C-alpha positions in Angstrom: 221.7 90.3 -35.0 218.8 89.5 -32.8 219.1 85.8 -33.5 222.9 86.1 -32.2 221.7 87.9 -29.1 218.9 85.3 -28.4 221.3 82.5 -28.9 223.9 84.1 -26.4 221.1 84.6 -23.8 219.9 81.1 -24.2 223.4 79.8 -24.0 223.9 81.7 -20.7 220.8 80.4 -19.2 221.7 76.9 -20.1 225.0 77.3 -18.6 223.7 78.9 -15.5 221.2 76.1 -15.1 223.8 73.6 -15.6 226.6 75.1 -13.2 224.2 76.9 -10.8 225.1 74.7 -7.8 228.9 75.3 -8.6 228.4 79.0 -8.7 227.0 78.9 -5.3 230.2 77.3 -4.0 232.2 79.7 -5.8 230.3 82.6 -4.2 230.4 81.1 -0.8 234.3 80.7 -1.2 234.7 84.2 -2.4 232.6 85.7 0.6 234.7 83.3 3.0 237.8 84.8 1.5 236.6 88.4 2.0 235.7 87.6 5.5 239.0 86.1 6.2 240.9 89.1 4.6 239.0 91.8 6.5 237.7 90.3 9.6 239.8 87.3 10.6 243.3 88.4 9.4 243.2 91.7 11.4 242.2 89.8 14.5 245.0 87.3 14.0 247.4 90.3 13.7 246.1 91.8 16.9 246.6 88.5 18.7 250.1 88.2 17.4 250.8 91.9 18.7 249.1 91.2 22.0 251.2 88.0 22.5 254.4 89.9 21.7 253.4 92.7 24.2 252.6 90.1 26.7 256.1 88.6 26.3 257.7 92.1 26.7 255.7 92.8 29.9 256.4 89.3 31.2 260.1 89.9 30.7 259.9 93.3 32.4 258.1 91.6 35.3 260.9 89.0 35.5 263.7 91.7 35.5 261.8 93.7 38.2 261.5 90.6 40.3 265.2 89.8 39.9 266.1 93.4 40.7 264.0 93.4 43.8 265.5 90.1 44.9 269.1 91.5 44.3 268.3 94.7 46.2 266.7 92.9 48.9 269.7 90.8 49.6 272.1 93.7 49.7 273.4 95.2 53.1 272.9 98.8 53.3 275.8 99.5 55.6 278.1 97.5 53.3 276.9 99.5 50.2 277.3 102.7 51.9 280.9 101.8 52.9 281.7 100.7 49.4 280.2 103.9 48.0 282.3 106.0 50.4 285.5 104.2 49.3 285.0 104.5 45.6 283.8 108.1 46.1 286.9 109.0 48.0 289.2 107.3 45.5 287.5 108.9 42.5 285.3 111.9 43.5 282.8 113.3 41.4 284.4 116.7 41.2 287.8 118.4 42.1 288.4 117.6 45.6 290.8 120.1 46.9 290.5 119.1 50.4 290.9 115.4 49.7 294.1 116.3 47.7 295.6 118.3 50.6 294.8 115.6 53.0 296.5 113.0 50.7 299.7 115.3 50.5 299.6 116.0 54.3 299.3 112.3 55.2 302.0 111.0 52.7 304.4 113.8 53.8 303.9 112.9 57.6 304.3 109.1 57.0 307.5 109.6 54.9 309.1 112.2 57.1 309.3 114.8 54.3 308.7 118.5 54.7 306.6 120.4 52.2 308.4 123.5 51.0 305.3 124.7 48.8 302.8 123.5 46.5 300.8 125.0 43.6 297.6 124.0 41.9 297.6 124.3 38.2 294.2 125.2 37.2 294.9 126.2 33.6 293.1 128.8 31.6 289.6 129.3 33.2 288.5 131.3 30.3 288.6 128.2 28.1 286.0 125.6 27.9 287.0 122.3 29.6 288.5 120.0 26.8 287.1 116.6 26.8 289.5 113.6 27.0 289.2 109.9 26.5 290.5 109.3 30.0 289.5 110.7 33.4 289.7 114.5 34.2 292.3 115.4 36.5 293.7 118.2 38.8 297.3 119.0 38.6 299.4 119.9 41.6 303.1 120.8 41.7 304.6 119.8 45.1 308.1 120.8 46.3 309.5 118.7 49.2 312.5 118.5 51.4 313.9 115.1 52.4 316.4 112.5 51.5 315.9 110.2 48.5 314.6 107.3 50.5 312.0 109.6 52.1 310.9 110.9 48.7 310.4 107.4 47.5 308.4 106.7 50.6 306.4 109.9 50.0 305.6 108.7 46.3 304.6 105.2 47.5 302.3 106.6 50.2 300.7 109.1 47.9 300.0 106.3 45.3 297.9 104.5 48.0 295.9 107.6 49.1 292.6 109.2 48.1 291.9 110.7 45.6 293.8 108.5 43.1 296.8 110.1 41.7 299.7 109.6 39.4 303.3 111.2 39.4 303.9 112.5 35.9 307.2 114.2 36.7 309.8 114.3 39.4 313.0 116.5 39.6 315.3 115.1 42.4 317.9 117.3 44.2 320.4 116.5 46.8 317.9 117.0 49.7 314.7 118.2 47.9 312.5 117.2 45.1 309.9 118.8 42.9 307.0 116.5 41.7 304.1 117.1 39.5 301.0 115.0 40.5 297.7 114.6 38.8 294.8 113.7 41.0 291.9 112.1 39.1 288.1 112.7 39.5 285.1 111.6 37.4 281.7 113.2 37.1 278.8 111.0 37.6 276.5 110.7 34.6 272.7 111.1 35.2 271.0 108.2 36.6 267.9 107.1 34.6 266.3 103.9 35.7 264.8 101.5 33.1 262.5 98.9 34.1 263.7 96.7 31.2 267.3 96.6 32.4 268.7 94.3 35.0 270.7 95.8 37.9 274.1 94.3 37.7 275.8 93.5 41.1 279.4 94.5 41.8 281.7 92.2 39.8 284.3 90.2 41.5 287.0 92.4 40.0 285.2 95.4 41.3 284.9 93.9 44.7 288.7 93.1 44.6 289.5 96.8 43.7 287.3 98.0 46.5 289.0 95.6 49.1 292.5 96.8 47.9 291.4 100.5 48.4 290.0 99.7 51.7 293.2 98.0 52.8 295.0 101.3 51.9 292.8 103.1 54.4 290.8 104.9 51.6 287.4 105.9 52.9 288.8 106.7 56.4 291.8 109.0 55.4 289.4 111.4 53.6 287.6 112.2 56.9 290.9 113.4 58.6 291.5 117.2 59.0 293.8 119.0 56.9 297.3 119.5 58.5 300.2 120.2 56.4 303.6 120.2 57.9 305.8 122.8 56.2 309.3 124.0 56.3 308.2 127.5 55.1 304.7 129.1 54.2 302.7 127.4 51.5 301.5 129.1 48.4 297.9 128.6 47.0 296.2 129.9 44.0 293.1 130.7 46.1 
């Protein structure tokens, strides 16, 4: 047993002396691998992350410069005018005054007389039902006039603010009863993000604003409420 042990030790010594230089190389390679794994590799990962963050910040800076350039080129008076036009056409809440102005102006231009009108506010005890389209305010208008005058009234009303739509009409000999819905749209809360570009008004949007402006929207909303009536008007208020 002792002889076997002695032989093994001698064999190991011989092998060690023979391959000692190679073992040093293996040891150096092993230590280098450990250094790469625990020292160099984390630094490389940090550099990759820093480079990624640099690209993100550089992109944000580019977007901010683009936004600043866009805002600097805009005309404040033109923006205010456009905002007034679109706000009149599609107010952020139920605009009763604007509705009455539209009815008054359309009646005056077409020559009809308003018999009475009635807002349909619905059941106030119920929560507002969410719809896929724009919310609206319903108004039933009874007018007196000839058929051609009623047609003119509808045409004038369709080009007034707030934007409206005739959903039903009952025509008599010299009178008509119309149901009109006036649209509005609540503005969502604004949250500025420096990573998002500010989009200018599109060509289609400018064309819509120009059309609304040609109808006189933005100016008519400032006129006083004067409603010509053949008899006293009824109101839910």
